[in-house]
PDBQT receptor file of N, H, CA, C and O in Angstrom, charges set to zero:
ATOM      1  N   MET A   1     -33.599  59.483 -55.701  1.00  0.00    +0.000 N 
ATOM      2  CA  MET A   1     -32.274  59.832 -56.220  1.00  0.00    +0.000 C 
ATOM      3  C   MET A   1     -32.078  59.158 -57.572  1.00  0.00    +0.000 C 
ATOM      4  O   MET A   1     -32.279  57.952 -57.708  1.00  0.00    +0.000 OA
ATOM      5  N   ASN A   2     -31.692  59.926 -58.546  1.00  0.00    +0.000 N 
ATOM      6  H   ASN A   2     -31.528  60.907 -58.436  1.00  0.00    +0.000 HD
ATOM      7  CA  ASN A   2     -31.497  59.430 -59.902  1.00  0.00    +0.000 C 
ATOM      8  C   ASN A   2     -30.001  59.303 -60.179  1.00  0.00    +0.000 C 
ATOM      9  O   ASN A   2     -29.335  60.291 -60.486  1.00  0.00    +0.000 OA
ATOM     10  N   LYS A   3     -29.471  58.063 -60.066  1.00  0.00    +0.000 N 
ATOM     11  H   LYS A   3     -30.013  57.260 -59.817  1.00  0.00    +0.000 HD
ATOM     12  CA  LYS A   3     -28.046  57.842 -60.297  1.00  0.00    +0.000 C 
ATOM     13  C   LYS A   3     -27.788  57.729 -61.791  1.00  0.00    +0.000 C 
ATOM     14  O   LYS A   3     -28.571  57.122 -62.521  1.00  0.00    +0.000 OA
ATOM     15  N   ARG A   4     -26.689  58.316 -62.239  1.00  0.00    +0.000 N 
ATOM     16  H   ARG A   4     -26.053  58.809 -61.646  1.00  0.00    +0.000 HD
ATOM     17  CA  ARG A   4     -26.278  58.242 -63.638  1.00  0.00    +0.000 C 
ATOM     18  C   ARG A   4     -24.855  57.725 -63.698  1.00  0.00    +0.000 C 
ATOM     19  O   ARG A   4     -24.050  57.990 -62.805  1.00  0.00    +0.000 OA
ATOM     20  N   ILE A   5     -24.551  56.998 -64.739  1.00  0.00    +0.000 N 
ATOM     21  H   ILE A   5     -25.205  56.783 -65.465  1.00  0.00    +0.000 HD
ATOM     22  CA  ILE A   5     -23.195  56.507 -64.939  1.00  0.00    +0.000 C 
ATOM     23  C   ILE A   5     -22.522  57.406 -65.977  1.00  0.00    +0.000 C 
ATOM     24  O   ILE A   5     -23.154  57.832 -66.943  1.00  0.00    +0.000 OA
ATOM     25  N   TYR A   6     -21.257  57.684 -65.771  1.00  0.00    +0.000 N 
ATOM     26  H   TYR A   6     -20.744  57.338 -64.986  1.00  0.00    +0.000 HD
ATOM     27  CA  TYR A   6     -20.532  58.603 -66.640  1.00  0.00    +0.000 C 
ATOM     28  C   TYR A   6     -19.040  58.335 -66.545  1.00  0.00    +0.000 C 
ATOM     29  O   TYR A   6     -18.596  57.546 -65.711  1.00  0.00    +0.000 OA
ATOM     30  N   LYS A   7     -18.273  58.989 -67.393  1.00  0.00    +0.000 N 
ATOM     31  H   LYS A   7     -18.634  59.630 -68.070  1.00  0.00    +0.000 HD
ATOM     32  CA  LYS A   7     -16.810  58.942 -67.319  1.00  0.00    +0.000 C 
ATOM     33  C   LYS A   7     -16.355  60.039 -66.378  1.00  0.00    +0.000 C 
ATOM     34  O   LYS A   7     -16.811  61.179 -66.473  1.00  0.00    +0.000 OA
ATOM     35  N   ASN A   8     -15.455  59.696 -65.470  1.00  0.00    +0.000 N 
ATOM     36  H   ASN A   8     -15.084  58.770 -65.393  1.00  0.00    +0.000 HD
ATOM     37  CA  ASN A   8     -14.916  60.672 -64.530  1.00  0.00    +0.000 C 
ATOM     38  C   ASN A   8     -13.517  61.062 -65.004  1.00  0.00    +0.000 C 
ATOM     39  O   ASN A   8     -12.552  60.343 -64.747  1.00  0.00    +0.000 OA
ATOM     40  N   ARG A   9     -13.406  62.187 -65.687  1.00  0.00    +0.000 N 
ATOM     41  H   ARG A   9     -14.190  62.772 -65.896  1.00  0.00    +0.000 HD
ATOM     42  CA  ARG A   9     -12.127  62.632 -66.251  1.00  0.00    +0.000 C 
ATOM     43  C   ARG A   9     -11.144  63.112 -65.186  1.00  0.00    +0.000 C 
ATOM     44  O   ARG A   9      -9.943  63.163 -65.448  1.00  0.00    +0.000 OA
ATOM     45  N   GLN A  10     -11.625  63.468 -63.986  1.00  0.00    +0.000 N 
ATOM     46  H   GLN A  10     -12.601  63.427 -63.774  1.00  0.00    +0.000 HD
ATOM     47  CA  GLN A  10     -10.735  63.931 -62.924  1.00  0.00    +0.000 C 
ATOM     48  C   GLN A  10      -9.921  62.772 -62.346  1.00  0.00    +0.000 C 
ATOM     49  O   GLN A  10      -8.780  62.975 -61.931  1.00  0.00    +0.000 OA
ATOM     50  N   ALA A  11     -10.481  61.574 -62.311  1.00  0.00    +0.000 N 
ATOM     51  H   ALA A  11     -11.408  61.410 -62.648  1.00  0.00    +0.000 HD
ATOM     52  CA  ALA A  11      -9.807  60.426 -61.715  1.00  0.00    +0.000 C 
ATOM     53  C   ALA A  11      -9.430  59.393 -62.771  1.00  0.00    +0.000 C 
ATOM     54  O   ALA A  11      -9.351  58.200 -62.476  1.00  0.00    +0.000 OA
ATOM     55  N   LYS A  12      -9.203  59.839 -63.976  1.00  0.00    +0.000 N 
ATOM     56  H   LYS A  12      -9.268  60.808 -64.215  1.00  0.00    +0.000 HD
ATOM     57  CA  LYS A  12      -8.979  58.906 -65.083  1.00  0.00    +0.000 C 
ATOM     58  C   LYS A  12      -7.546  58.386 -65.135  1.00  0.00    +0.000 C 
ATOM     59  O   LYS A  12      -6.611  59.026 -64.654  1.00  0.00    +0.000 OA
ATOM     60  N   LYS A  13      -7.407  57.222 -65.723  1.00  0.00    +0.000 N 
ATOM     61  H   LYS A  13      -8.167  56.702 -66.113  1.00  0.00    +0.000 HD
ATOM     62  CA  LYS A  13      -6.109  56.659 -66.095  1.00  0.00    +0.000 C 
ATOM     63  C   LYS A  13      -6.021  56.614 -67.616  1.00  0.00    +0.000 C 
ATOM     64  O   LYS A  13      -4.989  56.966 -68.188  1.00  0.00    +0.000 OA
ATOM     65  N   ILE A  14      -7.090  56.186 -68.272  1.00  0.00    +0.000 N 
ATOM     66  H   ILE A  14      -7.928  55.900 -67.808  1.00  0.00    +0.000 HD
ATOM     67  CA  ILE A  14      -7.136  56.170 -69.737  1.00  0.00    +0.000 C 
ATOM     68  C   ILE A  14      -8.251  57.109 -70.201  1.00  0.00    +0.000 C 
ATOM     69  O   ILE A  14      -7.979  58.200 -70.700  1.00  0.00    +0.000 OA
ATOM     70  N   CYS A  15      -9.498  56.684 -70.035  1.00  0.00    +0.000 N 
ATOM     71  H   CYS A  15      -9.719  55.797 -69.630  1.00  0.00    +0.000 HD
ATOM     72  CA  CYS A  15     -10.629  57.521 -70.461  1.00  0.00    +0.000 C 
ATOM     73  C   CYS A  15     -11.559  57.921 -69.321  1.00  0.00    +0.000 C 
ATOM     74  O   CYS A  15     -12.433  58.767 -69.511  1.00  0.00    +0.000 OA
ATOM     75  N   GLY A  16     -11.387  57.332 -68.150  1.00  0.00    +0.000 N 
ATOM     76  H   GLY A  16     -10.677  56.645 -67.996  1.00  0.00    +0.000 HD
ATOM     77  CA  GLY A  16     -12.231  57.654 -67.010  1.00  0.00    +0.000 C 
ATOM     78  C   GLY A  16     -13.416  56.726 -66.829  1.00  0.00    +0.000 C 
ATOM     79  O   GLY A  16     -14.258  56.960 -65.962  1.00  0.00    +0.000 OA
ATOM     80  N   VAL A  17     -13.495  55.669 -67.641  1.00  0.00    +0.000 N 
ATOM     81  H   VAL A  17     -12.811  55.479 -68.345  1.00  0.00    +0.000 HD
ATOM     82  CA  VAL A  17     -14.625  54.745 -67.547  1.00  0.00    +0.000 C 
ATOM     83  C   VAL A  17     -14.612  53.995 -66.218  1.00  0.00    +0.000 C 
ATOM     84  O   VAL A  17     -15.634  53.934 -65.535  1.00  0.00    +0.000 OA
ATOM     85  N   CYS A  18     -13.485  53.431 -65.848  1.00  0.00    +0.000 N 
ATOM     86  H   CYS A  18     -12.654  53.481 -66.403  1.00  0.00    +0.000 HD
ATOM     87  CA  CYS A  18     -13.402  52.660 -64.594  1.00  0.00    +0.000 C 
ATOM     88  C   CYS A  18     -13.688  53.536 -63.384  1.00  0.00    +0.000 C 
ATOM     89  O   CYS A  18     -14.345  53.090 -62.443  1.00  0.00    +0.000 OA
ATOM     90  N   ALA A  19     -13.211  54.762 -63.391  1.00  0.00    +0.000 N 
ATOM     91  H   ALA A  19     -12.677  55.125 -64.156  1.00  0.00    +0.000 HD
ATOM     92  CA  ALA A  19     -13.475  55.674 -62.274  1.00  0.00    +0.000 C 
ATOM     93  C   ALA A  19     -14.961  55.995 -62.183  1.00  0.00    +0.000 C 
ATOM     94  O   ALA A  19     -15.508  56.081 -61.083  1.00  0.00    +0.000 OA
ATOM     95  N   GLY A  20     -15.612  56.171 -63.311  1.00  0.00    +0.000 N 
ATOM     96  H   GLY A  20     -15.167  56.102 -64.204  1.00  0.00    +0.000 HD
ATOM     97  CA  GLY A  20     -17.051  56.433 -63.316  1.00  0.00    +0.000 C 
ATOM     98  C   GLY A  20     -17.858  55.236 -62.854  1.00  0.00    +0.000 C 
ATOM     99  O   GLY A  20     -18.811  55.386 -62.089  1.00  0.00    +0.000 OA
ATOM    100  N   VAL A  21     -17.484  54.045 -63.310  1.00  0.00    +0.000 N 
ATOM    101  H   VAL A  21     -16.710  53.923 -63.931  1.00  0.00    +0.000 HD
ATOM    102  CA  VAL A  21     -18.172  52.822 -62.886  1.00  0.00    +0.000 C 
ATOM    103  C   VAL A  21     -17.961  52.603 -61.390  1.00  0.00    +0.000 C 
ATOM    104  O   VAL A  21     -18.896  52.232 -60.680  1.00  0.00    +0.000 OA
ATOM    105  N   ALA A  22     -16.748  52.830 -60.910  1.00  0.00    +0.000 N 
ATOM    106  H   ALA A  22     -15.989  53.132 -61.487  1.00  0.00    +0.000 HD
ATOM    107  CA  ALA A  22     -16.455  52.667 -59.485  1.00  0.00    +0.000 C 
ATOM    108  C   ALA A  22     -17.272  53.640 -58.649  1.00  0.00    +0.000 C 
ATOM    109  O   ALA A  22     -17.780  53.271 -57.590  1.00  0.00    +0.000 OA
ATOM    110  N   GLU A  23     -17.401  54.855 -59.103  1.00  0.00    +0.000 N 
ATOM    111  H   GLU A  23     -16.988  55.154 -59.963  1.00  0.00    +0.000 HD
ATOM    112  CA  GLU A  23     -18.188  55.844 -58.357  1.00  0.00    +0.000 C 
ATOM    113  C   GLU A  23     -19.663  55.469 -58.363  1.00  0.00    +0.000 C 
ATOM    114  O   GLU A  23     -20.346  55.642 -57.354  1.00  0.00    +0.000 OA
ATOM    115  N   TYR A  24     -20.160  54.961 -59.476  1.00  0.00    +0.000 N 
ATOM    116  H   TYR A  24     -19.605  54.820 -60.296  1.00  0.00    +0.000 HD
ATOM    117  CA  TYR A  24     -21.565  54.570 -59.586  1.00  0.00    +0.000 C 
ATOM    118  C   TYR A  24     -21.903  53.443 -58.608  1.00  0.00    +0.000 C 
ATOM    119  O   TYR A  24     -22.944  53.478 -57.952  1.00  0.00    +0.000 OA
ATOM    120  N   PHE A  25     -21.019  52.442 -58.513  1.00  0.00    +0.000 N 
ATOM    121  H   PHE A  25     -20.173  52.413 -59.046  1.00  0.00    +0.000 HD
ATOM    122  CA  PHE A  25     -21.260  51.300 -57.638  1.00  0.00    +0.000 C 
ATOM    123  C   PHE A  25     -20.619  51.456 -56.262  1.00  0.00    +0.000 C 
ATOM    124  O   PHE A  25     -20.656  50.525 -55.458  1.00  0.00    +0.000 OA
ATOM    125  N   ASP A  26     -20.033  52.615 -55.980  1.00  0.00    +0.000 N 
ATOM    126  H   ASP A  26     -20.002  53.372 -56.634  1.00  0.00    +0.000 HD
ATOM    127  CA  ASP A  26     -19.393  52.922 -54.697  1.00  0.00    +0.000 C 
ATOM    128  C   ASP A  26     -18.303  51.889 -54.371  1.00  0.00    +0.000 C 
ATOM    129  O   ASP A  26     -18.295  51.292 -53.295  1.00  0.00    +0.000 OA
ATOM    130  N   LEU A  27     -17.384  51.695 -55.331  1.00  0.00    +0.000 N 
ATOM    131  H   LEU A  27     -17.391  52.180 -56.205  1.00  0.00    +0.000 HD
ATOM    132  CA  LEU A  27     -16.272  50.765 -55.196  1.00  0.00    +0.000 C 
ATOM    133  C   LEU A  27     -14.953  51.515 -55.320  1.00  0.00    +0.000 C 
ATOM    134  O   LEU A  27     -14.919  52.680 -55.716  1.00  0.00    +0.000 OA
ATOM    135  N   ASP A  28     -13.888  50.839 -54.980  1.00  0.00    +0.000 N 
ATOM    136  H   ASP A  28     -13.916  49.893 -54.658  1.00  0.00    +0.000 HD
ATOM    137  CA  ASP A  28     -12.550  51.379 -55.179  1.00  0.00    +0.000 C 
ATOM    138  C   ASP A  28     -12.210  51.301 -56.671  1.00  0.00    +0.000 C 
ATOM    139  O   ASP A  28     -12.340  50.227 -57.258  1.00  0.00    +0.000 OA
ATOM    140  N   PRO A  29     -11.784  52.386 -57.298  1.00  0.00    +0.000 N 
ATOM    141  CA  PRO A  29     -11.467  52.352 -58.724  1.00  0.00    +0.000 C 
ATOM    142  C   PRO A  29     -10.397  51.331 -59.092  1.00  0.00    +0.000 C 
ATOM    143  O   PRO A  29     -10.405  50.805 -60.205  1.00  0.00    +0.000 OA
ATOM    144  N   THR A  30      -9.480  51.045 -58.179  1.00  0.00    +0.000 N 
ATOM    145  H   THR A  30      -9.474  51.472 -57.275  1.00  0.00    +0.000 HD
ATOM    146  CA  THR A  30      -8.438  50.063 -58.465  1.00  0.00    +0.000 C 
ATOM    147  C   THR A  30      -9.039  48.678 -58.672  1.00  0.00    +0.000 C 
ATOM    148  O   THR A  30      -8.596  47.936 -59.549  1.00  0.00    +0.000 OA
ATOM    149  N   LEU A  31     -10.036  48.325 -57.878  1.00  0.00    +0.000 N 
ATOM    150  H   LEU A  31     -10.396  48.928 -57.166  1.00  0.00    +0.000 HD
ATOM    151  CA  LEU A  31     -10.699  47.030 -58.051  1.00  0.00    +0.000 C 
ATOM    152  C   LEU A  31     -11.387  46.932 -59.410  1.00  0.00    +0.000 C 
ATOM    153  O   LEU A  31     -11.339  45.891 -60.065  1.00  0.00    +0.000 OA
ATOM    154  N   VAL A  32     -12.018  48.004 -59.819  1.00  0.00    +0.000 N 
ATOM    155  H   VAL A  32     -12.057  48.850 -59.287  1.00  0.00    +0.000 HD
ATOM    156  CA  VAL A  32     -12.688  48.008 -61.120  1.00  0.00    +0.000 C 
ATOM    157  C   VAL A  32     -11.655  47.897 -62.236  1.00  0.00    +0.000 C 
ATOM    158  O   VAL A  32     -11.867  47.170 -63.206  1.00  0.00    +0.000 OA
ATOM    159  N   ARG A  33     -10.547  48.606 -62.108  1.00  0.00    +0.000 N 
ATOM    160  H   ARG A  33     -10.374  49.197 -61.320  1.00  0.00    +0.000 HD
ATOM    161  CA  ARG A  33      -9.499  48.536 -63.132  1.00  0.00    +0.000 C 
ATOM    162  C   ARG A  33      -8.904  47.135 -63.239  1.00  0.00    +0.000 C 
ATOM    163  O   ARG A  33      -8.669  46.643 -64.343  1.00  0.00    +0.000 OA
ATOM    164  N   VAL A  34      -8.661  46.495 -62.102  1.00  0.00    +0.000 N 
ATOM    165  H   VAL A  34      -8.852  46.895 -61.206  1.00  0.00    +0.000 HD
ATOM    166  CA  VAL A  34      -8.114  45.130 -62.114  1.00  0.00    +0.000 C 
ATOM    167  C   VAL A  34      -9.116  44.173 -62.750  1.00  0.00    +0.000 C 
ATOM    168  O   VAL A  34      -8.739  43.335 -63.570  1.00  0.00    +0.000 OA
ATOM    169  N   GLY A  35     -10.372  44.290 -62.384  1.00  0.00    +0.000 N 
ATOM    170  H   GLY A  35     -10.678  44.971 -61.718  1.00  0.00    +0.000 HD
ATOM    171  CA  GLY A  35     -11.403  43.432 -62.979  1.00  0.00    +0.000 C 
ATOM    172  C   GLY A  35     -11.513  43.619 -64.476  1.00  0.00    +0.000 C 
ATOM    173  O   GLY A  35     -11.661  42.650 -65.221  1.00  0.00    +0.000 OA
ATOM    174  N   TRP A  36     -11.440  44.861 -64.919  1.00  0.00    +0.000 N 
ATOM    175  H   TRP A  36     -11.319  45.648 -64.314  1.00  0.00    +0.000 HD
ATOM    176  CA  TRP A  36     -11.523  45.150 -66.345  1.00  0.00    +0.000 C 
ATOM    177  C   TRP A  36     -10.297  44.608 -67.075  1.00  0.00    +0.000 C 
ATOM    178  O   TRP A  36     -10.419  44.106 -68.193  1.00  0.00    +0.000 OA
ATOM    179  N   ALA A  37      -9.132  44.700 -66.468  1.00  0.00    +0.000 N 
ATOM    180  H   ALA A  37      -9.032  45.108 -65.560  1.00  0.00    +0.000 HD
ATOM    181  CA  ALA A  37      -7.912  44.171 -67.079  1.00  0.00    +0.000 C 
ATOM    182  C   ALA A  37      -7.977  42.656 -67.205  1.00  0.00    +0.000 C 
ATOM    183  O   ALA A  37      -7.552  42.096 -68.216  1.00  0.00    +0.000 OA
ATOM    184  N   VAL A  38      -8.507  41.990 -66.182  1.00  0.00    +0.000 N 
ATOM    185  H   VAL A  38      -8.852  42.445 -65.361  1.00  0.00    +0.000 HD
ATOM    186  CA  VAL A  38      -8.654  40.534 -66.246  1.00  0.00    +0.000 C 
ATOM    187  C   VAL A  38      -9.592  40.151 -67.393  1.00  0.00    +0.000 C 
ATOM    188  O   VAL A  38      -9.305  39.221 -68.146  1.00  0.00    +0.000 OA
ATOM    189  N   LEU A  39     -10.701  40.860 -67.522  1.00  0.00    +0.000 N 
ATOM    190  H   LEU A  39     -10.934  41.615 -66.910  1.00  0.00    +0.000 HD
ATOM    191  CA  LEU A  39     -11.610  40.584 -68.631  1.00  0.00    +0.000 C 
ATOM    192  C   LEU A  39     -10.962  40.851 -69.983  1.00  0.00    +0.000 C 
ATOM    193  O   LEU A  39     -11.191  40.113 -70.941  1.00  0.00    +0.000 OA
ATOM    194  N   ALA A  40     -10.164  41.893 -70.060  1.00  0.00    +0.000 N 
ATOM    195  H   ALA A  40      -9.979  42.492 -69.281  1.00  0.00    +0.000 HD
ATOM    196  CA  ALA A  40      -9.500  42.222 -71.325  1.00  0.00    +0.000 C 
ATOM    197  C   ALA A  40      -8.473  41.166 -71.710  1.00  0.00    +0.000 C 
ATOM    198  O   ALA A  40      -8.334  40.829 -72.886  1.00  0.00    +0.000 OA
ATOM    199  N   LEU A  41      -7.761  40.648 -70.731  1.00  0.00    +0.000 N 
ATOM    200  H   LEU A  41      -7.873  40.921 -69.776  1.00  0.00    +0.000 HD
ATOM    201  CA  LEU A  41      -6.736  39.645 -71.013  1.00  0.00    +0.000 C 
ATOM    202  C   LEU A  41      -7.322  38.248 -71.209  1.00  0.00    +0.000 C 
ATOM    203  O   LEU A  41      -6.755  37.439 -71.944  1.00  0.00    +0.000 OA
ATOM    204  N   ALA A  42      -8.438  37.959 -70.568  1.00  0.00    +0.000 N 
ATOM    205  H   ALA A  42      -8.899  38.617 -69.971  1.00  0.00    +0.000 HD
ATOM    206  CA  ALA A  42      -9.019  36.613 -70.616  1.00  0.00    +0.000 C 
ATOM    207  C   ALA A  42      -9.608  36.302 -71.994  1.00  0.00    +0.000 C 
ATOM    208  O   ALA A  42      -9.302  35.263 -72.578  1.00  0.00    +0.000 OA
ATOM    209  N   ALA A  43     -10.428  37.174 -72.500  1.00  0.00    +0.000 N 
ATOM    210  H   ALA A  43     -10.677  38.019 -72.025  1.00  0.00    +0.000 HD
ATOM    211  CA  ALA A  43     -11.095  36.862 -73.762  1.00  0.00    +0.000 C 
ATOM    212  C   ALA A  43     -11.307  38.099 -74.622  1.00  0.00    +0.000 C 
ATOM    213  O   ALA A  43     -12.105  38.072 -75.559  1.00  0.00    +0.000 OA
ATOM    214  N   SER A  44     -10.626  39.143 -74.323  1.00  0.00    +0.000 N 
ATOM    215  H   SER A  44      -9.978  39.165 -73.562  1.00  0.00    +0.000 HD
ATOM    216  CA  SER A  44     -10.730  40.445 -74.993  1.00  0.00    +0.000 C 
ATOM    217  C   SER A  44     -12.128  41.056 -74.895  1.00  0.00    +0.000 C 
ATOM    218  O   SER A  44     -12.414  42.053 -75.558  1.00  0.00    +0.000 OA
ATOM    219  N   VAL A  45     -12.996  40.470 -74.078  1.00  0.00    +0.000 N 
ATOM    220  H   VAL A  45     -12.763  39.661 -73.540  1.00  0.00    +0.000 HD
ATOM    221  CA  VAL A  45     -14.314  41.040 -73.854  1.00  0.00    +0.000 C 
ATOM    222  C   VAL A  45     -14.192  42.388 -73.157  1.00  0.00    +0.000 C 
ATOM    223  O   VAL A  45     -14.905  43.335 -73.491  1.00  0.00    +0.000 OA
ATOM    224  N   GLY A  46     -13.294  42.468 -72.198  1.00  0.00    +0.000 N 
ATOM    225  H   GLY A  46     -12.715  41.699 -71.928  1.00  0.00    +0.000 HD
ATOM    226  CA  GLY A  46     -13.094  43.712 -71.458  1.00  0.00    +0.000 C 
ATOM    227  C   GLY A  46     -12.623  44.849 -72.343  1.00  0.00    +0.000 C 
ATOM    228  O   GLY A  46     -13.020  45.998 -72.152  1.00  0.00    +0.000 OA
ATOM    229  N   PHE A  47     -11.769  44.528 -73.318  1.00  0.00    +0.000 N 
ATOM    230  H   PHE A  47     -11.446  43.594 -73.473  1.00  0.00    +0.000 HD
ATOM    231  CA  PHE A  47     -11.289  45.566 -74.235  1.00  0.00    +0.000 C 
ATOM    232  C   PHE A  47     -12.436  46.171 -75.022  1.00  0.00    +0.000 C 
ATOM    233  O   PHE A  47     -12.558  47.393 -75.104  1.00  0.00    +0.000 OA
ATOM    234  N   TRP A  48     -13.279  45.325 -75.602  1.00  0.00    +0.000 N 
ATOM    235  H   TRP A  48     -13.180  44.332 -75.535  1.00  0.00    +0.000 HD
ATOM    236  CA  TRP A  48     -14.393  45.824 -76.418  1.00  0.00    +0.000 C 
ATOM    237  C   TRP A  48     -15.434  46.526 -75.556  1.00  0.00    +0.000 C 
ATOM    238  O   TRP A  48     -16.003  47.536 -75.971  1.00  0.00    +0.000 OA
ATOM    239  N   ALA A  49     -15.687  46.002 -74.361  1.00  0.00    +0.000 N 
ATOM    240  H   ALA A  49     -15.225  45.182 -74.024  1.00  0.00    +0.000 HD
ATOM    241  CA  ALA A  49     -16.643  46.648 -73.459  1.00  0.00    +0.000 C 
ATOM    242  C   ALA A  49     -16.136  48.034 -73.044  1.00  0.00    +0.000 C 
ATOM    243  O   ALA A  49     -16.905  48.994 -73.004  1.00  0.00    +0.000 OA
ATOM    244  N   TYR A  50     -14.835  48.130 -72.738  1.00  0.00    +0.000 N 
ATOM    245  H   TYR A  50     -14.210  47.350 -72.771  1.00  0.00    +0.000 HD
ATOM    246  CA  TYR A  50     -14.255  49.416 -72.357  1.00  0.00    +0.000 C 
ATOM    247  C   TYR A  50     -14.340  50.412 -73.513  1.00  0.00    +0.000 C 
ATOM    248  O   TYR A  50     -14.693  51.574 -73.314  1.00  0.00    +0.000 OA
ATOM    249  N   LEU A  51     -14.020  49.954 -74.706  1.00  0.00    +0.000 N 
ATOM    250  H   LEU A  51     -13.733  49.010 -74.868  1.00  0.00    +0.000 HD
ATOM    251  CA  LEU A  51     -14.065  50.829 -75.880  1.00  0.00    +0.000 C 
ATOM    252  C   LEU A  51     -15.477  51.355 -76.124  1.00  0.00    +0.000 C 
ATOM    253  O   LEU A  51     -15.665  52.540 -76.402  1.00  0.00    +0.000 OA
ATOM    254  N   ILE A  52     -16.453  50.482 -76.020  1.00  0.00    +0.000 N 
ATOM    255  H   ILE A  52     -16.301  49.520 -75.794  1.00  0.00    +0.000 HD
ATOM    256  CA  ILE A  52     -17.842  50.910 -76.210  1.00  0.00    +0.000 C 
ATOM    257  C   ILE A  52     -18.261  51.890 -75.121  1.00  0.00    +0.000 C 
ATOM    258  O   ILE A  52     -18.893  52.906 -75.407  1.00  0.00    +0.000 OA
ATOM    259  N   CYS A  53     -17.911  51.588 -73.875  1.00  0.00    +0.000 N 
ATOM    260  H   CYS A  53     -17.398  50.762 -73.642  1.00  0.00    +0.000 HD
ATOM    261  CA  CYS A  53     -18.255  52.496 -72.766  1.00  0.00    +0.000 C 
ATOM    262  C   CYS A  53     -17.566  53.846 -72.916  1.00  0.00    +0.000 C 
ATOM    263  O   CYS A  53     -18.164  54.880 -72.620  1.00  0.00    +0.000 OA
ATOM    264  N   ALA A  54     -16.323  53.847 -73.369  1.00  0.00    +0.000 N 
ATOM    265  H   ALA A  54     -15.837  53.007 -73.610  1.00  0.00    +0.000 HD
ATOM    266  CA  ALA A  54     -15.595  55.102 -73.551  1.00  0.00    +0.000 C 
ATOM    267  C   ALA A  54     -16.259  55.971 -74.614  1.00  0.00    +0.000 C 
ATOM    268  O   ALA A  54     -16.213  57.198 -74.531  1.00  0.00    +0.000 OA
ATOM    269  N   LEU A  55     -16.867  55.350 -75.597  1.00  0.00    +0.000 N 
ATOM    270  H   LEU A  55     -16.905  54.352 -75.665  1.00  0.00    +0.000 HD
ATOM    271  CA  LEU A  55     -17.541  56.103 -76.653  1.00  0.00    +0.000 C 
ATOM    272  C   LEU A  55     -18.952  56.524 -76.269  1.00  0.00    +0.000 C 
ATOM    273  O   LEU A  55     -19.426  57.570 -76.711  1.00  0.00    +0.000 OA
ATOM    274  N   VAL A  56     -19.629  55.723 -75.451  1.00  0.00    +0.000 N 
ATOM    275  H   VAL A  56     -19.244  54.872 -75.092  1.00  0.00    +0.000 HD
ATOM    276  CA  VAL A  56     -21.043  55.949 -75.157  1.00  0.00    +0.000 C 
ATOM    277  C   VAL A  56     -21.270  56.767 -73.889  1.00  0.00    +0.000 C 
ATOM    278  O   VAL A  56     -22.140  57.638 -73.876  1.00  0.00    +0.000 OA
ATOM    279  N   PHE A  57     -20.512  56.509 -72.826  1.00  0.00    +0.000 N 
ATOM    280  H   PHE A  57     -19.806  55.801 -72.838  1.00  0.00    +0.000 HD
ATOM    281  CA  PHE A  57     -20.727  57.205 -71.559  1.00  0.00    +0.000 C 
ATOM    282  C   PHE A  57     -20.452  58.699 -71.719  1.00  0.00    +0.000 C 
ATOM    283  O   PHE A  57     -19.462  59.082 -72.343  1.00  0.00    +0.000 OA
ATOM    284  N   PRO A  58     -21.322  59.550 -71.161  1.00  0.00    +0.000 N 
ATOM    285  CA  PRO A  58     -21.038  60.987 -71.180  1.00  0.00    +0.000 C 
ATOM    286  C   PRO A  58     -19.985  61.341 -70.129  1.00  0.00    +0.000 C 
ATOM    287  O   PRO A  58     -19.754  60.581 -69.188  1.00  0.00    +0.000 OA
ATOM    288  N   ASP A  59     -19.354  62.497 -70.299  1.00  0.00    +0.000 N 
ATOM    289  H   ASP A  59     -19.541  63.114 -71.063  1.00  0.00    +0.000 HD
ATOM    290  CA  ASP A  59     -18.425  62.997 -69.288  1.00  0.00    +0.000 C 
ATOM    291  C   ASP A  59     -19.218  63.479 -68.075  1.00  0.00    +0.000 C 
ATOM    292  O   ASP A  59     -20.386  63.849 -68.189  1.00  0.00    +0.000 OA
ATOM    293  N   LYS A  60     -18.566  63.468 -66.920  1.00  0.00    +0.000 N 
ATOM    294  H   LYS A  60     -17.617  63.167 -66.827  1.00  0.00    +0.000 HD
ATOM    295  CA  LYS A  60     -19.216  63.933 -65.690  1.00  0.00    +0.000 C 
ATOM    296  C   LYS A  60     -19.634  65.398 -65.824  1.00  0.00    +0.000 C 
ATOM    297  O   LYS A  60     -20.683  65.796 -65.319  1.00  0.00    +0.000 OA
ATOM    298  N   SER A  61     -18.817  66.190 -66.500  1.00  0.00    +0.000 N 
ATOM    299  H   SER A  61     -17.965  65.867 -66.911  1.00  0.00    +0.000 HD
ATOM    300  CA  SER A  61     -19.135  67.608 -66.664  1.00  0.00    +0.000 C 
ATOM    301  C   SER A  61     -20.401  67.808 -67.494  1.00  0.00    +0.000 C 
ATOM    302  O   SER A  61     -21.102  68.803 -67.310  1.00  0.00    +0.000 OA
ATOM    303  N   GLU A  62     -20.705  66.879 -68.404  1.00  0.00    +0.000 N 
ATOM    304  H   GLU A  62     -20.135  66.071 -68.553  1.00  0.00    +0.000 HD
ATOM    305  CA  GLU A  62     -21.920  66.973 -69.208  1.00  0.00    +0.000 C 
ATOM    306  C   GLU A  62     -23.151  66.591 -68.408  1.00  0.00    +0.000 C 
ATOM    307  O   GLU A  62     -24.244  67.094 -68.669  1.00  0.00    +0.000 OA
ATOM    308  N   VAL A  63     -22.981  65.692 -67.421  1.00  0.00    +0.000 N 
ATOM    309  H   VAL A  63     -22.093  65.284 -67.209  1.00  0.00    +0.000 HD
ATOM    310  CA  VAL A  63     -24.101  65.196 -66.631  1.00  0.00    +0.000 C 
ATOM    311  C   VAL A  63     -24.444  66.176 -65.524  1.00  0.00    +0.000 C 
ATOM    312  O   VAL A  63     -25.622  66.417 -65.256  1.00  0.00    +0.000 OA
ATOM    313  N   MET A  64     -23.435  66.747 -64.874  1.00  0.00    +0.000 N 
ATOM    314  H   MET A  64     -22.479  66.551 -65.091  1.00  0.00    +0.000 HD
ATOM    315  CA  MET A  64     -23.645  67.618 -63.729  1.00  0.00    +0.000 C 
ATOM    316  C   MET A  64     -24.053  68.991 -64.170  1.00  0.00    +0.000 C 
ATOM    317  O   MET A  64     -24.275  69.868 -63.335  1.00  0.00    +0.000 OA
TER     318      MET A  64
């Protein structure tokens, strides 16, 4: 099985990055969003990581 990471636009709140990461790791999207928010508020690392992922990750429709 070849797993791919992508943005999930169907379950998005902003760009769909957290929903895609949650689906890839089989986690609850809310947990991923909270973790990303903590990283963004702690040292702004989460903000830059999210921005890069939003630009780099393909949409689910492009992958499927």
